[in-house]
A tleap script that builds the chain and sets N, CA, C and O, in Angstrom:
source leaprc.protein.ff14SB
mol = sequence {
  NMET PHE GLU ASP PHE ALA LYS PHE VAL SER
  GLU ASN TYR PRO ASN THR SER LYS ILE VAL
  GLU VAL GLY VAL GLY HIE ARG ILE ASN VAL
  ALA ALA ASP LEU LYS LYS ARG LEU PRO ASN
  THR GLU LEU ILE VAL THR ASP LYS ASP GLU
  SER TRP ILE ARG ALA HIE ARG THR ARG ASN
  ILE ARG MET VAL VAL ASP ASP ALA ALA SER
  PRO ILE LEU ALA VAL TYR GLU GLY ALA GLY
  LEU ILE TYR SER LEU HIE PRO PRO MET GLU
  LEU VAL GLU SER LEU VAL ALA ILE SER ARG
  LYS VAL GLY ALA ASP LEU PHE VAL LEU PRO
  VAL MET ASP GLU GLN GLU ALA LEU LEU GLU
  GLY GLY TRP LYS LYS VAL THR ARG LEU GLY
  ARG THR LEU GLY TRP LEU LEU GLN SER GLN
  ARG ARG ARG ASN CSER
}
set mol.1.N position { 128.057 104.753 165.423 }
set mol.1.CA position { 126.880 104.049 165.994 }
set mol.1.C position { 126.724 102.836 164.887 }
set mol.1.O position { 126.579 101.647 165.174 }
set mol.2.N position { 126.780 103.363 163.634 }
set mol.2.CA position { 126.455 102.460 162.511 }
set mol.2.C position { 127.796 101.365 162.375 }
set mol.2.O position { 127.618 100.274 161.833 }
set mol.3.N position { 128.926 101.697 162.828 }
set mol.3.CA position { 130.034 100.755 162.876 }
set mol.3.C position { 129.487 99.835 163.919 }
set mol.3.O position { 129.434 98.647 163.603 }
set mol.4.N position { 129.116 100.144 164.984 }
set mol.4.CA position { 128.828 99.241 166.409 }
set mol.4.C position { 127.789 98.332 165.566 }
set mol.4.O position { 127.989 97.118 165.573 }
set mol.5.N position { 126.713 98.838 164.854 }
set mol.5.CA position { 125.617 97.901 164.224 }
set mol.5.C position { 126.190 97.034 163.256 }
set mol.5.O position { 125.772 95.880 163.155 }
set mol.6.N position { 127.037 97.435 162.585 }
set mol.6.CA position { 127.800 96.374 161.594 }
set mol.6.C position { 128.499 95.463 162.272 }
set mol.6.O position { 128.579 94.365 161.720 }
set mol.7.N position { 129.054 95.591 163.350 }
set mol.7.CA position { 129.887 94.692 164.364 }
set mol.7.C position { 128.706 93.743 164.813 }
set mol.7.O position { 128.756 92.533 164.595 }
set mol.8.N position { 127.718 94.306 165.406 }
set mol.8.CA position { 126.617 93.479 165.961 }
set mol.8.C position { 126.207 92.369 164.987 }
set mol.8.O position { 126.272 91.166 165.239 }
set mol.9.N position { 125.805 92.886 163.915 }
set mol.9.CA position { 125.358 92.092 162.773 }
set mol.9.C position { 126.379 91.062 162.428 }
set mol.9.O position { 126.048 89.879 162.507 }
set mol.10.N position { 127.461 91.351 162.092 }
set mol.10.CA position { 128.416 90.451 161.582 }
set mol.10.C position { 128.826 89.360 162.792 }
set mol.10.O position { 129.032 88.184 162.492 }
set mol.11.N position { 128.924 89.795 164.079 }
set mol.11.CA position { 128.932 88.682 165.199 }
set mol.11.C position { 127.781 87.923 165.287 }
set mol.11.O position { 127.957 86.744 165.597 }
set mol.12.N position { 126.637 88.298 165.092 }
set mol.12.CA position { 125.387 87.784 165.213 }
set mol.12.C position { 124.747 87.022 164.181 }
set mol.12.O position { 123.721 86.365 164.359 }
set mol.13.N position { 125.393 87.125 163.061 }
set mol.13.CA position { 124.603 86.757 161.796 }
set mol.13.C position { 125.836 86.195 160.919 }
set mol.13.O position { 125.794 86.395 159.705 }
set mol.14.N position { 126.781 85.598 161.399 }
set mol.14.CA position { 128.132 85.341 160.494 }
set mol.14.C position { 127.731 84.285 159.462 }
set mol.14.O position { 128.479 84.113 158.500 }
set mol.15.N position { 126.613 83.566 159.583 }
set mol.15.CA position { 126.452 82.520 158.297 }
set mol.15.C position { 125.223 82.553 157.886 }
set mol.15.O position { 124.619 81.563 157.474 }
set mol.16.N position { 124.698 83.851 157.978 }
set mol.16.CA position { 123.546 83.938 157.133 }
set mol.16.C position { 123.726 84.394 155.637 }
set mol.16.O position { 124.425 85.324 155.237 }
set mol.17.N position { 123.003 83.603 154.955 }
set mol.17.CA position { 123.299 83.803 153.377 }
set mol.17.C position { 122.888 85.058 152.658 }
set mol.17.O position { 123.391 85.422 151.595 }
set mol.18.N position { 121.720 85.841 153.461 }
set mol.18.CA position { 121.262 86.860 152.860 }
set mol.18.C position { 120.629 87.775 153.984 }
set mol.18.O position { 119.904 87.317 154.868 }
set mol.19.N position { 120.957 89.064 153.875 }
set mol.19.CA position { 120.622 90.193 154.551 }
set mol.19.C position { 120.014 91.315 153.754 }
set mol.19.O position { 120.694 91.658 152.787 }
set mol.20.N position { 118.960 91.921 153.929 }
set mol.20.CA position { 118.265 93.058 153.244 }
set mol.20.C position { 118.063 94.295 154.096 }
set mol.20.O position { 117.542 94.256 155.210 }
set mol.21.N position { 118.490 95.354 153.530 }
set mol.21.CA position { 118.390 96.604 154.196 }
set mol.21.C position { 117.183 97.422 153.373 }
set mol.21.O position { 117.111 97.610 152.159 }
set mol.22.N position { 116.294 97.831 154.383 }
set mol.22.CA position { 115.000 98.377 153.703 }
set mol.22.C position { 115.310 99.947 153.825 }
set mol.22.O position { 115.771 100.486 154.832 }
set mol.23.N position { 114.977 100.584 152.625 }
set mol.23.CA position { 115.055 102.125 152.988 }
set mol.23.C position { 116.428 102.638 152.835 }
set mol.23.O position { 116.708 103.605 153.543 }
set mol.24.N position { 117.391 102.154 152.003 }
set mol.24.CA position { 118.792 102.515 152.213 }
set mol.24.C position { 118.903 103.979 152.264 }
set mol.24.O position { 119.839 104.415 152.933 }
set mol.25.N position { 117.995 104.963 151.587 }
set mol.25.CA position { 118.293 106.239 151.409 }
set mol.25.C position { 119.676 106.612 151.023 }
set mol.25.O position { 120.190 106.002 150.085 }
set mol.26.N position { 120.428 107.670 151.720 }
set mol.26.CA position { 121.653 107.945 151.081 }
set mol.26.C position { 122.736 107.345 152.029 }
set mol.26.O position { 123.894 107.758 151.975 }
set mol.27.N position { 122.369 106.416 152.854 }
set mol.27.CA position { 123.404 105.875 153.642 }
set mol.27.C position { 123.984 104.402 153.084 }
set mol.27.O position { 123.850 103.395 153.778 }
set mol.28.N position { 124.482 104.371 152.089 }
set mol.28.CA position { 125.076 102.861 151.420 }
set mol.28.C position { 125.984 102.513 152.411 }
set mol.28.O position { 125.987 101.343 152.795 }
set mol.29.N position { 126.853 103.417 152.957 }
set mol.29.CA position { 128.209 103.052 153.823 }
set mol.29.C position { 127.884 102.054 154.730 }
set mol.29.O position { 128.780 101.262 155.023 }
set mol.30.N position { 126.696 101.916 155.278 }
set mol.30.CA position { 126.498 100.671 156.302 }
set mol.30.C position { 126.368 99.491 155.523 }
set mol.30.O position { 126.974 98.518 155.971 }
set mol.31.N position { 125.763 99.338 154.522 }
set mol.31.CA position { 125.624 98.202 153.736 }
set mol.31.C position { 126.925 97.834 153.259 }
set mol.31.O position { 127.194 96.636 153.174 }
set mol.32.N position { 127.844 98.780 152.908 }
set mol.32.CA position { 129.174 98.421 152.282 }
set mol.32.C position { 130.014 97.897 153.487 }
set mol.32.O position { 130.734 96.916 153.301 }
set mol.33.N position { 129.966 98.469 154.663 }
set mol.33.CA position { 130.662 98.065 155.857 }
set mol.33.C position { 130.203 96.490 156.059 }
set mol.33.O position { 130.993 95.579 156.306 }
set mol.34.N position { 129.053 96.373 155.936 }
set mol.34.CA position { 128.687 94.952 156.164 }
set mol.34.C position { 129.151 93.864 155.255 }
set mol.34.O position { 129.608 92.772 155.590 }
set mol.35.N position { 128.964 94.330 154.054 }
set mol.35.CA position { 129.457 93.532 152.898 }
set mol.35.C position { 131.058 93.189 153.194 }
set mol.35.O position { 131.387 92.021 152.986 }
set mol.36.N position { 131.928 93.977 153.593 }
set mol.36.CA position { 133.192 93.827 153.954 }
set mol.36.C position { 133.310 92.872 155.112 }
set mol.36.O position { 134.092 91.923 155.050 }
set mol.37.N position { 132.506 93.112 156.235 }
set mol.37.CA position { 132.432 92.118 157.187 }
set mol.37.C position { 132.021 90.587 156.949 }
set mol.37.O position { 132.526 89.606 157.495 }
set mol.38.N position { 131.141 90.609 156.149 }
set mol.38.CA position { 130.408 89.353 155.609 }
set mol.38.C position { 130.499 88.975 154.067 }
set mol.38.O position { 129.488 88.659 153.440 }
set mol.39.N position { 131.647 89.020 153.542 }
set mol.39.CA position { 131.789 88.762 152.155 }
set mol.39.C position { 130.981 87.705 151.479 }
set mol.39.O position { 130.625 87.862 150.310 }
set mol.40.N position { 130.629 86.481 152.259 }
set mol.40.CA position { 129.984 85.445 151.491 }
set mol.40.C position { 128.380 85.723 151.624 }
set mol.40.O position { 127.632 84.943 151.035 }
set mol.41.N position { 127.816 86.809 152.378 }
set mol.41.CA position { 126.569 87.092 152.448 }
set mol.41.C position { 125.925 87.835 151.362 }
set mol.41.O position { 126.497 88.835 150.929 }
set mol.42.N position { 124.807 87.465 150.873 }
set mol.42.CA position { 124.223 88.350 149.628 }
set mol.42.C position { 123.682 89.359 150.462 }
set mol.42.O position { 122.991 89.154 151.459 }
set mol.43.N position { 124.101 90.688 149.912 }
set mol.43.CA position { 123.363 91.761 150.590 }
set mol.43.C position { 122.641 92.643 149.638 }
set mol.43.O position { 123.170 93.145 148.646 }
set mol.44.N position { 121.466 92.795 149.977 }
set mol.44.CA position { 120.581 93.649 149.265 }
set mol.44.C position { 120.076 94.931 149.937 }
set mol.44.O position { 119.651 94.920 151.092 }
set mol.45.N position { 120.134 96.039 149.181 }
set mol.45.CA position { 119.517 97.195 149.739 }
set mol.45.C position { 118.307 97.507 148.960 }
set mol.45.O position { 118.380 97.234 147.762 }
set mol.46.N position { 117.234 98.010 149.381 }
set mol.46.CA position { 116.076 98.528 148.824 }
set mol.46.C position { 115.823 100.073 148.883 }
set mol.46.O position { 116.473 100.791 149.643 }
set mol.47.N position { 114.893 100.531 148.086 }
set mol.47.CA position { 114.546 102.002 148.326 }
set mol.47.C position { 113.670 102.147 147.326 }
set mol.47.O position { 113.843 101.581 146.246 }
set mol.48.N position { 112.485 103.032 147.613 }
set mol.48.CA position { 111.602 103.306 146.612 }
set mol.48.C position { 112.038 104.285 145.614 }
set mol.48.O position { 111.369 104.371 144.584 }
set mol.49.N position { 113.108 105.068 145.775 }
set mol.49.CA position { 113.636 105.982 144.702 }
set mol.49.C position { 114.521 105.456 143.784 }
set mol.49.O position { 115.732 105.311 143.951 }
set mol.50.N position { 113.732 105.113 142.597 }
set mol.50.CA position { 114.589 104.619 141.441 }
set mol.50.C position { 115.714 105.290 141.078 }
set mol.50.O position { 116.740 104.651 140.849 }
set mol.51.N position { 115.690 106.386 140.996 }
set mol.51.CA position { 116.766 107.414 140.604 }
set mol.51.C position { 117.925 107.351 141.580 }
set mol.51.O position { 119.061 107.595 141.172 }
set mol.52.N position { 117.737 107.091 142.631 }
set mol.52.CA position { 118.835 106.891 143.658 }
set mol.52.C position { 119.510 105.655 143.400 }
set mol.52.O position { 120.738 105.606 143.325 }
set mol.53.N position { 118.688 104.538 143.244 }
set mol.53.CA position { 119.152 103.262 143.217 }
set mol.53.C position { 120.117 103.303 141.860 }
set mol.53.O position { 121.282 102.907 141.850 }
set mol.54.N position { 119.523 103.767 140.902 }
set mol.54.CA position { 120.279 103.521 139.580 }
set mol.54.C position { 121.636 104.444 139.598 }
set mol.54.O position { 122.613 104.125 138.920 }
set mol.55.N position { 121.621 105.496 140.344 }
set mol.55.CA position { 122.785 106.201 140.458 }
set mol.55.C position { 123.730 105.608 141.351 }
set mol.55.O position { 124.907 105.931 141.194 }
set mol.56.N position { 123.449 104.836 142.220 }
set mol.56.CA position { 124.397 104.201 143.271 }
set mol.56.C position { 124.646 102.652 143.216 }
set mol.56.O position { 124.905 101.956 144.198 }
set mol.57.N position { 124.533 102.231 141.960 }
set mol.57.CA position { 124.834 100.827 141.761 }
set mol.57.C position { 126.284 100.424 142.011 }
set mol.57.O position { 127.224 101.111 141.613 }
set mol.58.N position { 126.455 99.083 142.807 }
set mol.58.CA position { 127.759 98.713 142.969 }
set mol.58.C position { 127.822 97.404 142.560 }
set mol.58.O position { 126.805 96.822 142.183 }
set mol.59.N position { 129.024 96.810 142.593 }
set mol.59.CA position { 129.067 95.380 142.124 }
set mol.59.C position { 128.794 94.197 143.290 }
set mol.59.O position { 128.281 93.104 143.049 }
set mol.60.N position { 129.243 94.652 144.581 }
set mol.60.CA position { 128.903 93.982 145.647 }
set mol.60.C position { 127.723 93.781 146.357 }
set mol.60.O position { 127.474 92.806 147.067 }
set mol.61.N position { 126.929 94.842 146.114 }
set mol.61.CA position { 125.740 95.077 147.009 }
set mol.61.C position { 124.569 95.133 145.975 }
set mol.61.O position { 124.518 96.091 145.203 }
set mol.62.N position { 123.619 94.139 145.928 }
set mol.62.CA position { 122.516 94.257 145.117 }
set mol.62.C position { 121.487 95.376 145.462 }
set mol.62.O position { 121.062 95.505 146.610 }
set mol.63.N position { 121.084 96.212 144.395 }
set mol.63.CA position { 120.305 97.386 144.889 }
set mol.63.C position { 118.818 97.098 143.943 }
set mol.63.O position { 118.837 96.911 142.726 }
set mol.64.N position { 117.631 97.111 144.744 }
set mol.64.CA position { 116.412 96.876 144.226 }
set mol.64.C position { 115.401 97.989 144.479 }
set mol.64.O position { 115.189 98.337 145.641 }
set mol.65.N position { 114.833 98.506 143.570 }
set mol.65.CA position { 113.652 99.532 143.687 }
set mol.65.C position { 112.442 98.645 144.459 }
set mol.65.O position { 112.012 97.601 143.970 }
set mol.66.N position { 112.080 99.059 145.398 }
set mol.66.CA position { 110.942 98.342 146.361 }
set mol.66.C position { 110.374 99.268 147.296 }
set mol.66.O position { 111.103 100.080 147.867 }
set mol.67.N position { 108.965 99.215 147.534 }
set mol.67.CA position { 108.321 99.908 148.490 }
set mol.67.C position { 107.885 98.882 149.404 }
set mol.67.O position { 107.117 98.000 149.020 }
set mol.68.N position { 108.336 98.936 150.632 }
set mol.68.CA position { 108.177 98.042 151.817 }
set mol.68.C position { 106.440 98.141 152.004 }
set mol.68.O position { 105.841 97.106 152.296 }
set mol.69.N position { 105.813 99.204 151.852 }
set mol.69.CA position { 104.344 99.151 152.189 }
set mol.69.C position { 103.673 98.181 151.194 }
set mol.69.O position { 102.667 97.523 151.460 }
set mol.70.N position { 104.332 98.162 150.028 }
set mol.70.CA position { 103.598 96.747 149.129 }
set mol.70.C position { 104.897 96.206 148.462 }
set mol.70.O position { 105.240 96.707 147.391 }
set mol.71.N position { 105.566 95.319 148.967 }
set mol.71.CA position { 106.676 94.641 148.773 }
set mol.71.C position { 106.572 93.763 147.785 }
set mol.71.O position { 105.485 93.313 147.422 }
set mol.72.N position { 107.795 93.415 147.217 }
set mol.72.CA position { 108.066 92.261 146.246 }
set mol.72.C position { 108.632 91.157 147.195 }
set mol.72.O position { 109.834 91.095 147.454 }
set mol.73.N position { 107.744 90.323 147.680 }
set mol.73.CA position { 108.402 89.274 148.661 }
set mol.73.C position { 109.438 88.570 148.079 }
set mol.73.O position { 110.173 88.108 148.952 }
set mol.74.N position { 109.801 88.294 146.936 }
set mol.74.CA position { 110.895 87.400 146.517 }
set mol.74.C position { 112.172 88.344 146.842 }
set mol.74.O position { 113.226 87.735 147.028 }
set mol.75.N position { 112.200 89.532 146.918 }
set mol.75.CA position { 113.353 90.277 147.249 }
set mol.75.C position { 113.954 89.817 148.768 }
set mol.75.O position { 115.161 89.836 149.004 }
set mol.76.N position { 112.981 89.420 149.717 }
set mol.76.CA position { 113.311 89.300 150.861 }
set mol.76.C position { 113.190 87.667 151.376 }
set mol.76.O position { 113.514 87.255 152.490 }
set mol.77.N position { 112.765 87.050 150.515 }
set mol.77.CA position { 112.736 85.498 150.663 }
set mol.77.C position { 114.107 85.024 150.911 }
set mol.77.O position { 114.997 85.296 150.106 }
set mol.78.N position { 114.352 84.283 152.048 }
set mol.78.CA position { 115.583 83.565 152.342 }
set mol.78.C position { 116.314 84.401 153.161 }
set mol.78.O position { 117.324 83.945 153.697 }
set mol.79.N position { 115.987 85.523 153.349 }
set mol.79.CA position { 116.944 86.538 154.336 }
set mol.79.C position { 116.885 86.030 155.633 }
set mol.79.O position { 115.789 85.634 156.030 }
set mol.80.N position { 117.928 85.961 156.425 }
set mol.80.CA position { 117.999 85.741 157.881 }
set mol.80.C position { 117.718 86.992 158.635 }
set mol.80.O position { 117.258 86.970 159.776 }
set mol.81.N position { 118.044 88.256 157.882 }
set mol.81.CA position { 117.754 89.462 158.734 }
set mol.81.C position { 117.466 90.288 157.736 }
set mol.81.O position { 118.048 90.270 156.652 }
set mol.82.N position { 116.458 91.138 158.080 }
set mol.82.CA position { 116.039 92.471 157.443 }
set mol.82.C position { 116.367 93.676 158.411 }
set mol.82.O position { 116.186 93.558 159.623 }
set mol.83.N position { 116.818 94.751 157.887 }
set mol.83.CA position { 116.902 96.025 158.737 }
set mol.83.C position { 116.741 97.081 158.217 }
set mol.83.O position { 117.029 97.242 157.031 }
set mol.84.N position { 116.210 98.118 159.026 }
set mol.84.CA position { 116.014 99.589 158.661 }
set mol.84.C position { 116.589 100.377 159.319 }
set mol.84.O position { 116.654 100.000 160.489 }
set mol.85.N position { 117.181 101.573 159.088 }
set mol.85.CA position { 117.835 102.518 159.932 }
set mol.85.C position { 117.139 103.763 159.680 }
set mol.85.O position { 117.043 104.275 158.565 }
set mol.86.N position { 116.625 104.263 160.823 }
set mol.86.CA position { 115.506 105.382 160.858 }
set mol.86.C position { 114.406 105.323 159.721 }
set mol.86.O position { 114.218 106.257 158.941 }
set mol.87.N position { 113.761 104.245 159.705 }
set mol.87.CA position { 112.425 104.299 159.073 }
set mol.87.C position { 111.408 105.081 159.681 }
set mol.87.O position { 111.238 105.094 160.900 }
set mol.88.N position { 110.657 105.800 158.795 }
set mol.88.CA position { 109.304 106.363 159.342 }
set mol.88.C position { 108.527 105.301 160.115 }
set mol.88.O position { 108.260 104.228 159.574 }
set mol.89.N position { 108.180 105.555 161.287 }
set mol.89.CA position { 107.399 104.587 162.316 }
set mol.89.C position { 106.081 103.845 161.496 }
set mol.89.O position { 105.690 102.704 161.744 }
set mol.90.N position { 105.550 104.662 160.570 }
set mol.90.CA position { 104.370 103.981 159.909 }
set mol.90.C position { 104.938 102.960 159.114 }
set mol.90.O position { 104.067 102.200 158.690 }
set mol.91.N position { 106.158 102.648 158.737 }
set mol.91.CA position { 106.597 101.679 157.948 }
set mol.91.C position { 106.770 100.712 158.615 }
set mol.91.O position { 106.684 99.711 157.903 }
set mol.92.N position { 107.054 100.389 160.026 }
set mol.92.CA position { 107.456 99.547 160.823 }
set mol.92.C position { 106.437 98.202 160.737 }
set mol.92.O position { 106.851 97.042 160.742 }
set mol.93.N position { 105.244 98.535 160.670 }
set mol.93.CA position { 104.273 97.533 160.780 }
set mol.93.C position { 104.651 96.819 159.398 }
set mol.93.O position { 104.798 95.599 159.317 }
set mol.94.N position { 104.788 97.660 158.365 }
set mol.94.CA position { 105.138 96.607 157.037 }
set mol.94.C position { 106.347 95.840 157.014 }
set mol.94.O position { 106.401 94.786 156.380 }
set mol.95.N position { 107.366 96.314 157.690 }
set mol.95.CA position { 108.652 95.615 157.954 }
set mol.95.C position { 108.277 94.302 158.749 }
set mol.95.O position { 108.684 93.179 158.454 }
set mol.96.N position { 107.534 94.578 159.684 }
set mol.96.CA position { 107.080 93.280 160.710 }
set mol.96.C position { 106.405 92.087 159.835 }
set mol.96.O position { 106.667 90.886 159.896 }
set mol.97.N position { 105.459 92.753 158.999 }
set mol.97.CA position { 104.751 91.942 158.203 }
set mol.97.C position { 105.619 91.157 157.282 }
set mol.97.O position { 105.373 89.954 157.192 }
set mol.98.N position { 106.743 91.732 156.480 }
set mol.98.CA position { 107.412 91.133 155.711 }
set mol.98.C position { 108.403 90.223 156.409 }
set mol.98.O position { 108.721 89.182 155.835 }
set mol.99.N position { 108.902 90.507 157.551 }
set mol.99.CA position { 109.824 89.622 158.367 }
set mol.99.C position { 109.016 88.298 158.584 }
set mol.99.O position { 109.475 87.187 158.317 }
set mol.100.N position { 107.764 88.526 159.095 }
set mol.100.CA position { 107.119 87.357 159.404 }
set mol.100.C position { 106.733 86.293 158.360 }
set mol.100.O position { 106.676 85.069 158.481 }
set mol.101.N position { 106.452 87.180 157.174 }
set mol.101.CA position { 106.056 86.090 155.843 }
set mol.101.C position { 107.331 85.282 155.494 }
set mol.101.O position { 107.375 84.095 155.171 }
set mol.102.N position { 108.366 86.159 155.622 }
set mol.102.CA position { 109.680 85.275 155.118 }
set mol.102.C position { 110.396 84.426 156.128 }
set mol.102.O position { 111.140 83.516 155.763 }
set mol.103.N position { 110.171 84.724 157.469 }
set mol.103.CA position { 110.814 84.224 158.433 }
set mol.103.C position { 112.080 84.674 159.012 }
set mol.103.O position { 112.846 83.931 159.627 }
set mol.104.N position { 112.283 86.015 158.774 }
set mol.104.CA position { 113.725 86.443 158.961 }
set mol.104.C position { 113.551 87.434 160.135 }
set mol.104.O position { 112.481 88.035 160.235 }
set mol.105.N position { 114.541 87.635 161.024 }
set mol.105.CA position { 114.772 88.505 162.137 }
set mol.105.C position { 114.575 90.021 161.469 }
set mol.105.O position { 114.944 90.305 160.330 }
set mol.106.N position { 114.001 90.830 162.286 }
set mol.106.CA position { 114.001 92.422 161.976 }
set mol.106.C position { 114.602 93.306 162.950 }
set mol.106.O position { 114.185 93.442 164.100 }
set mol.107.N position { 115.693 93.958 162.400 }
set mol.107.CA position { 116.146 95.164 163.156 }
set mol.107.C position { 115.852 96.417 162.715 }
set mol.107.O position { 115.942 96.782 161.543 }
set mol.108.N position { 115.462 97.155 163.745 }
set mol.108.CA position { 114.984 98.656 163.324 }
set mol.108.C position { 115.888 99.793 164.327 }
set mol.108.O position { 116.030 99.567 165.529 }
set mol.109.N position { 116.386 100.852 163.760 }
set mol.109.CA position { 116.928 101.549 164.527 }
set mol.109.C position { 116.119 102.913 164.196 }
set mol.109.O position { 116.342 103.639 163.227 }
set mol.110.N position { 115.182 103.108 165.145 }
set mol.110.CA position { 114.450 104.360 164.891 }
set mol.110.C position { 114.967 105.620 165.343 }
set mol.110.O position { 115.967 105.681 166.058 }
set mol.111.N position { 114.378 106.547 164.987 }
set mol.111.CA position { 115.043 107.914 165.311 }
set mol.111.C position { 114.735 107.959 166.907 }
set mol.111.O position { 113.719 107.464 167.396 }
set mol.112.N position { 115.756 108.624 167.657 }
set mol.112.CA position { 115.616 108.589 169.149 }
set mol.112.C position { 114.558 108.795 169.606 }
set mol.112.O position { 114.305 108.043 170.547 }
set mol.113.N position { 113.483 109.782 169.263 }
set mol.113.CA position { 112.474 110.087 170.129 }
set mol.113.C position { 111.049 109.244 169.683 }
set mol.113.O position { 109.923 109.593 170.035 }
set mol.114.N position { 111.358 108.052 168.828 }
set mol.114.CA position { 110.279 107.004 168.664 }
set mol.114.C position { 110.468 105.601 169.219 }
set mol.114.O position { 109.682 104.654 169.189 }
set mol.115.N position { 111.590 105.678 169.690 }
set mol.115.CA position { 111.877 104.345 170.372 }
set mol.115.C position { 110.958 103.669 171.275 }
set mol.115.O position { 110.961 102.451 171.457 }
set mol.116.N position { 110.126 104.545 171.868 }
set mol.116.CA position { 109.085 103.975 172.994 }
set mol.116.C position { 108.008 103.296 172.364 }
set mol.116.O position { 107.246 102.565 172.997 }
set mol.117.N position { 107.895 103.543 170.932 }
set mol.117.CA position { 106.788 102.727 170.231 }
set mol.117.C position { 107.270 101.297 170.097 }
set mol.117.O position { 106.425 100.473 169.748 }
set mol.118.N position { 108.401 100.919 170.303 }
set mol.118.CA position { 108.931 99.460 170.315 }
set mol.118.C position { 109.080 98.964 171.423 }
set mol.118.O position { 109.866 98.018 171.465 }
set mol.119.N position { 108.460 99.357 172.622 }
set mol.119.CA position { 108.645 98.834 173.698 }
set mol.119.C position { 107.478 97.455 174.075 }
set mol.119.O position { 107.571 96.744 175.075 }
set mol.120.N position { 106.588 97.349 173.177 }
set mol.120.CA position { 105.854 96.202 173.233 }
set mol.120.C position { 105.861 95.436 171.908 }
set mol.120.O position { 106.357 95.947 170.904 }
set mol.121.N position { 105.359 94.310 171.896 }
set mol.121.CA position { 105.319 93.409 170.747 }
set mol.121.C position { 106.305 92.441 170.603 }
set mol.121.O position { 106.307 91.872 169.511 }
set mol.122.N position { 107.196 92.082 171.462 }
set mol.122.CA position { 108.257 91.102 171.517 }
set mol.122.C position { 109.701 91.790 171.041 }
set mol.122.O position { 110.739 91.149 170.873 }
set mol.123.N position { 109.565 93.083 170.876 }
set mol.123.CA position { 110.814 93.638 170.595 }
set mol.123.C position { 111.892 93.578 171.671 }
set mol.123.O position { 111.474 93.710 172.821 }
set mol.124.N position { 113.394 93.377 171.485 }
set mol.124.CA position { 114.275 93.226 172.304 }
set mol.124.C position { 115.206 94.583 172.009 }
set mol.124.O position { 115.597 94.833 170.868 }
set mol.125.N position { 115.522 95.441 173.165 }
set mol.125.CA position { 116.487 96.329 172.972 }
set mol.125.C position { 117.737 95.956 172.728 }
set mol.125.O position { 118.135 95.064 173.477 }
set mol.126.N position { 118.534 96.359 171.885 }
set mol.126.CA position { 119.959 95.828 171.644 }
set mol.126.C position { 120.737 97.029 172.007 }
set mol.126.O position { 120.499 98.128 171.506 }
set mol.127.N position { 121.809 96.789 173.010 }
set mol.127.CA position { 122.638 97.805 173.158 }
set mol.127.C position { 124.220 97.316 173.252 }
set mol.127.O position { 124.471 96.146 173.541 }
set mol.128.N position { 125.050 98.076 173.046 }
set mol.128.CA position { 126.453 97.801 172.689 }
set mol.128.C position { 127.221 98.872 173.483 }
set mol.128.O position { 126.914 100.052 173.310 }
set mol.129.N position { 128.236 98.525 174.376 }
set mol.129.CA position { 128.896 99.316 175.289 }
set mol.129.C position { 127.993 100.404 175.879 }
set mol.129.O position { 128.490 101.510 176.093 }
set mol.130.N position { 126.663 100.166 176.167 }
set mol.130.CA position { 125.912 101.276 176.904 }
set mol.130.C position { 125.030 102.004 175.891 }
set mol.130.O position { 124.138 102.725 176.339 }
set mol.131.N position { 125.191 101.887 174.559 }
set mol.131.CA position { 124.534 102.658 173.699 }
set mol.131.C position { 123.404 101.788 172.908 }
set mol.131.O position { 123.523 100.618 172.545 }
set mol.132.N position { 122.440 102.520 172.755 }
set mol.132.CA position { 121.352 101.638 172.112 }
set mol.132.C position { 121.462 101.548 170.490 }
set mol.132.O position { 121.329 102.539 169.771 }
set mol.133.N position { 121.694 100.377 170.056 }
set mol.133.CA position { 121.892 100.133 168.526 }
set mol.133.C position { 120.498 100.043 167.881 }
set mol.133.O position { 120.304 100.373 166.711 }
set mol.134.N position { 119.520 99.573 168.715 }
set mol.134.CA position { 118.126 99.485 167.915 }
set mol.134.C position { 117.355 98.434 168.508 }
set mol.134.O position { 117.623 98.073 169.654 }
set mol.135.N position { 116.315 97.838 167.778 }
set mol.135.CA position { 115.403 96.983 168.295 }
set mol.135.C position { 115.319 95.888 167.550 }
set mol.135.O position { 115.081 96.084 166.359 }
set mol.136.N position { 115.467 94.608 167.967 }
set mol.136.CA position { 115.551 93.419 167.454 }
set mol.136.C position { 114.104 92.659 167.660 }
set mol.136.O position { 113.690 92.526 168.812 }
set mol.137.N position { 113.350 92.170 166.579 }
set mol.137.CA position { 112.183 91.333 166.622 }
set mol.137.C position { 112.521 89.973 165.807 }
set mol.137.O position { 112.506 89.918 164.578 }
set mol.138.N position { 112.785 89.041 166.537 }
set mol.138.CA position { 113.652 87.586 166.151 }
set mol.138.C position { 112.319 86.879 165.529 }
set mol.138.O position { 111.226 87.066 166.064 }
set mol.139.N position { 112.457 86.103 164.436 }
set mol.139.CA position { 111.564 85.410 163.892 }
set mol.139.C position { 111.151 84.156 164.671 }
set mol.139.O position { 111.902 83.707 165.536 }
set mol.140.N position { 110.121 83.651 164.421 }
set mol.140.CA position { 109.725 82.324 165.348 }
set mol.140.C position { 110.633 81.233 165.227 }
set mol.140.O position { 110.876 80.499 166.185 }
set mol.141.N position { 111.236 81.060 163.910 }
set mol.141.CA position { 112.245 80.177 163.545 }
set mol.141.C position { 113.515 80.144 164.480 }
set mol.141.O position { 114.081 79.141 164.916 }
set mol.142.N position { 113.823 81.421 164.681 }
set mol.142.CA position { 115.179 81.712 165.463 }
set mol.142.C position { 114.686 81.763 166.906 }
set mol.142.O position { 115.443 81.302 167.761 }
set mol.143.N position { 113.676 82.197 167.229 }
set mol.143.CA position { 113.527 81.826 168.825 }
set mol.143.C position { 113.430 80.447 169.358 }
set mol.143.O position { 113.679 80.102 170.513 }
set mol.144.N position { 113.032 79.695 168.367 }
set mol.144.CA position { 112.999 78.106 168.666 }
set mol.144.C position { 114.162 77.372 168.351 }
set mol.144.O position { 114.201 76.160 168.563 }
set mol.145.N position { 115.140 78.005 167.851 }
set mol.145.CA position { 116.273 77.274 167.684 }
set mol.145.C position { 117.538 77.444 168.813 }
set mol.145.O position { 118.575 76.792 168.682 }
savepdb mol mol.pdb
quit
């Protein structure tokens, strides 16, 4: 599923200068796959676990300690896409606020039994080959272009 997500992002955001993953957790492979597909895109991953970030530093992906509930907005400014894979649903409201403040699209892949929470509010279900990849909330800037 995550490979399909990386393909979706690389096909729909090929010229995006910056993408941010929020709450990377222990899944750095998705960001690494995206960086291979989009080598000219600045890829940033965030997590509030500072020790994990320190232990997993890479050359190609910028890692930042940040809590999306009280974000450092400079990390997200200029991003065309912000995404989070399996975030706690209570964090989604903060993600929406960040994406709106910086004018970025927001992609969320909730845990399967929490998807109904995204049925309202402008979210678009993204499917590929009959599989749900997640939910996309496009920025006002992108909707008007």
